[in-house]
DRENTOR-513226 format. One record per residue (C-alpha): x, y, z. Coordinates in steps of 0.25 Angstrom, whole numbers, plus 5000, padded with zeros to 4 digits. Layout:
XYZ ...
This chain:
500449555086 501549665085 501149705099 501349575103 502749545099 503349695103 502549655117 503449515115 504749595113 504649695122 504249605134 505749525129 506449635131 507549615144 507449755147 506349855153 505749895138 504850015137 503950065126 503350225128 502850335118 503450475119 502750505131 503250405141 502050315141 502350175142 501950095131 502549955132 503549895143 504049765145 503949675156 505449685160 505049845161 504049805170 504849715178 506049805180 505049925185 504149855193 502949875185 501849795179 501549825164 500349905165 500849995176 502150035168 501450055154 500450165162 501850255166 502650345158 504250295156 504650425162 504050375175 504850245174 506050345174 506750365186 507250495183 506050565177 506950675172 506450665159 507750615152 507050495147 505950585139 507150665133 507750555127 506550485120 506050595116 507450625108 507350485102 507250445088 506950315081 508350235081 509050305091 508850265103 509250335117 509850265130 509550335145 510050285156 509050295169 508150235179 506850175178 505950185190 505550055197 503950045202 504650035217 505450185216 506750115212 507650165199 508250055189 509350105182 509150085166 509650115154 508450145145 508450135129 507550225123 507150185107 506150275098 505450195088 503850195082 502650095083 501450135074 502050265072 502150295087 503450335093 503850255106 504950235114 505650105116 506450105131 507249985137 507849995149 509149915153 509249905168 510749955172 510749865185 512049935192 511350075195 512750125198 513550095186 514950035190 515750135185 516150235196 517750165200 518750075193 518950025206 517649965209 517949825212 518149725201 517449585207 516349675213 516049725199 516049595193 515049555202 514049665200 514149645186 514149505184 512649475186 512349585177 511549545165 512349635156 513849615150 514749695160 516249735158 517249825161 518549875156 519849975160 520150085151 520950005140 519649905138 520349795145 519049725151 519349715166 518049635170 516749575166 515549505170 515149365165 514149415154 515049505147 516149395148 515149295140 515049395129 516549435128 516949275125 517749275139 517649155148 517349255161 517349395167 518849355171 519349335156 518949465151 520049545159 521049605152 520249585139 519949695127 518749675120 519549645108 519949525116 518349475117 517349405109 517049545101 517249565087 518349685084 517349775081 516649755093 517949755103 518149875095 516949945099 516949915113 518349985115 517850105108 516850125118 517650085130 518550205125 517350305123 516950265138 518250295142 518750425136 517250485139 517150445153 515550415149 514750295149 514350225135 513050185135 512050095128 512750065116 512249935108 513349845102 513049715095 514049615098 514649475095 514649385108 515649285110 514449195109 514249225094 512949285097 512749455094 512149535105 511749685106 512349745117 512149875124 513649925131 513750035141 515050075146 515450155157 516750215162 517450155173 518250265182 519250245193 519350305205 519950415200 518950445191 519650395179 518950305169 519750185169 518850085162 517550045156 516149965163 515249905151 513949835151 513449765138 511949745139 511449625129 510349695123 510149595111 508649555114 508349705118 508949745104 508049615097 506749675104 507149815099 507349755084 506049685086 505249795090 505949875079 505449785069 504149775074 503949915073 504349945059 504249805052 503149735049 503249595057 502649495046 503249555034 504649625040 504249735030 504149885038 502949945043 502250055042 503250135052 504550105045 503750125031 503550265035 504850285040 505550235028 504550305019 504950455026 506450425024 506050395009 505350525008 506450615016 507450565005 506650584995 506350714997 507750744997 507950674985 506750714977 506350574974 504950504974 504550394984 503450284983 502350244993 501650114989 500550044997 500149904994 498949824999 498849684995 497349664989 496449574996 497649515005 496649475017 496049375009 497149305009 497349315024 495949275026 495849165015 497249095018 497549145032 498349245040 499649165036 499649155023 499449295023 500549345030 501549245022 501049325010 501249455016 502849415018 502749375002 502149484998 503249565007 504349495000 503949514986 503649654988 504849674995 505649614983 505249704973 505749834981 506949914981 507849924991 507550044996 506050024995 505249995008 503949895009 503249905021 502049805028 500949915032 500049805039 499149685033 499349675017 499849825015 501249865012 501950005009 503050024999 504050134999 504750174987 505750284989 506450304978 505550314965 506150384953 504750374943 503350404948 502850274942 504050194950 503150164961 501950114951 502850024945 503349974958 501849954962 501549874950 502649794952 502149754968 500749724961 501249624951 502149554962 501049534971 500249474959 501049354958 500649244966 501149224982 501449074985 500949064999 500948935004 500748854993 499848944987 499849064976 499149194982 498949294973 498749454978 498649584972 498949724979 498649864978 499649974979 499650134981 500750224977 501150364983 502350434979 503250534986 503150664986 501950684977 500850584985 501450614999 502750685006 502750585018 502550445020 501450435027 500550525016 501250415005 500950295011 499450365013 499350404999 499950264994 498750205002 497750284997 498050244981 498250094987 496750114990 496550184975 497150054970 496249964978 495050024974 495350024960 495449864959 496749824969 498149764962 498449904957 499250034963 498950164962 499750294963 499250394975 498350514968 497950634978 496350594973 496650474980 496550544993 495150614990 494750474986 495150404999 494550525007 493250504999 493350355002 493650395017 492450495018 491650375011 492050275021 491750355033 490250385026 490150235025 490250205040 489050295042 488250265031 487550135039 487050225051 486650335041 485850225033 486450275019 486450125014 485250085005 485149944998 484749914982 484249784977 484649734965 483849614959 484349464957 483549394945 483549254942 483949224927 483149134922 481549194926 481849334932 481549304945 481949394954 482649304965 483449424975 484149554974 485549604979 485549704990 486549824986 486949914997 486950074991 487550185000 486850304999 487850415004 487150545009 488050645001 488850564990 487450474988 487550334983 488950264985 489250164977 489349994984 490850014975 491150134984 490650084997 490649934998 492149914996 492350035008 491249965017 491949835016 493249895019 492849975032 492049875036 490649945035 490049825026 489849735038 488749835044 488449885030 488249725026 487349705039 486349815035 486349775020 486049635024 484849695035 484349775024 484249675013 483549585021 482549675028 482149725012 482049585009 481049565022 480349675016 480249625002 479749505007 478649575016 478149645003 477949504999 479049484989 479549344987 480949314996 481849374986 483349364991 484149484993 485749464992 486549545000 488149554999 488849515010 490349595012 491449485016 491749555030 490249545033 490449395033 491849395041 491249505051 490349445064 489349325061 488749375049 487849245047 487349275061 487049415056 486249375042 485449295052 485049385062 484649495048 483849385042 483049355056 482949495059 482349545046 481649405046 482149375032 482149235026 483649195023 483249165009 483049305006 484349345008 485749325001 487149355004 488349374991 489649394996 490949404987 491749274984 493049354988 492249405001 492049255005 493649225001 494049335011 493749205022 493349085015 492948995026 492449115036 491449175024 491049025021 490549005034 489849125037 489149095023 488748955026 488249015039 487249125029 487049015021 486348935032 485249055035 484749035019 485449145015 485749155000 487349164997 487949234985 489449244981 489449384975 490349434963 490849304961 492049284951 492649414957 493249344969 494249234969 493649104977 493748974971 492848874967 493348784980 492848904988 491548924981 490948784982 491248814999 490448944999 488948925003 488249024992 487149004983 487449094973 488649164966 488549294960 489249334948 489949464947 489549574937 490949604934 490649454925 489349474921 489549614914 490249564904 489849424900 489249434888 490449504881 491649454890 491949294888 492749284901 491549344910 490649254902 491449134906 491549184920 490149194922 489849074915 490848994924 490149054937 488949014933 489348874929 490048864942 488948904951 488048814945 488948704948 488948754963 487548764962 487748904966 486649004957 487249114950 487049274950 487549364940 487749524942 487649644935 486849594925 486549694915 486049644901 485249544896 486449484888 487049464903 485849414907 485749314896 487049254897 487049234912 485549164911 486049064900 487249024910 486149004920 486749114928 485349124939 485249254944 485649394939 485749544945 486049654940 485649794932 484949704921 483949664932 483849784939 484849874946 484949884962 483649924967 483250014980 482349924988 480849994983 481449984969 481749834971 480449814975 479849874962 480749794954 480249674960 478749724958 479049754944 479649604940 478849524950 477949434943 477349334953 477849254966 477949104966 478149074980 479249134986 479849164972 479549294964 479549264948 479849384943 479649444928 480849504927 481249494911 482549434910 
């Protein structure tokens, strides 16, 4: 979107407009540049700006090599037309940065009269007026006392006189200028006459007779008589208002976020380096904070991007209102912000600011008639202890931010050097994770699921484990979130699904009854590709009845894109696959959504089960979930059952199924077979009646 706006602004410019890098390679031109030089756009972009310079003497390169941001240079020369002719121009060169790459803006103003009319005072005035009348610029000439001797109609109009004849004998103080403007113009006349040198490209904001304000570029050259004495001034005003607006818009796009109006990464880095230079002189402390909104994508996916954009604007206003005048908050992309606190007096000032920001964001946001609730995570790095430059401080603050997220979100963390080694270890683990599938390092364990009434073995949950060749067994708590973040969860999830179906087929072929293997499904799997078709394909390839497969997805995973998830789950349900909501109670779905989910069972998270016999709140929650599921004709399975007291509590409330260490820990396939044989009593039709004593 940003490139489209820049393209529009460039083409909107009235004069030839070029963008090139410091090697002279053209990166962008507008249509006027192509028309002026006789090339099509592809031809001109394949050339170097110096190839278009008629002089080709290196002057142009010397000029742009000396450019500094905010200090443009003007250059009078000529551009070479495709037919070999030369086009006199005045070129304005200005340096700017885009994505940290230095680029040069070259705006060329065509000089329509190749031989400036400055050679003699005895030039016929009527001929001069005829020549300049049709120029698109404001042209005038004065005597050595700054008294007007003539002008064209364009100039007469902005000067507030009826016709060019009415300007004769007047001075700038008689025209529509303010007194300050008139004094400015008279002083420029004196400089040209006294020094005998042209005045080129002076910009002036002017109040015109129409009441409008315009930005004009003023050029004045001395007029000489036959004896070579200076006895007047010729002036040309060029209206560059549109060019300035284009330039301002380009500047805005290059340094500010288009949605929130906040400084972007480039401007934030510049301000930070300035603050660090000052802090170095004064021996002060500077803080850099990185802030990420927690689970902001859920709002975008559930309520739409328009609501998300409006929310970001409100968040920006709330955060900005909490900062001091010399603080800076910048938008770094997506839902990420970076803050600069240039004057920190005490080491705990930055944490106090972070705590206030989190407290502010915890208050509801009223968007389109509904209250939205958010939290955030913040990382903090301090100068000089945590870094000596902007890049290092932002990187270390981001490291602290990741630590805050890993430790539960809605919190802040101060950077500590040990975090870098942790981050390095995480990066190494991520690299190993990408190769783990092709190296066949994953294995499956199966945890039995039992009916509470009679101890019948009704299924097993497939749990993936990673046997790292050096680190040994890596905890799923460590690698599953990493797999979801990196996208590895998609191929890994397909592998788990395929291996689970293959194992179920092996057990069927061994004479086992049709027990169901449940596989955890990540939200990203549901979003990417045609997942229902993949499930159908794997069932057909392994020749496995759909009733032998169960899929479990968390309620928060469904809520990331409710409608799309429900459509996909309905397709899967139509195949005959058993569907469960995993970790029920830990997300934020409502009953209205729950009724829409085409599921067969809810699984109560172990965090509620572990204290049901000692904590009244957990007992009440579990009882309510069981009652609610019964109302909706859903089965209930409780996870993490470890004691007989927990089992009796669940059985008394009609919880249908359980799994946990009270029954068995997760087992390798061979060990699961031994478990089945130990507890199998008889096979009644397609049902395994087990002798597991509950």
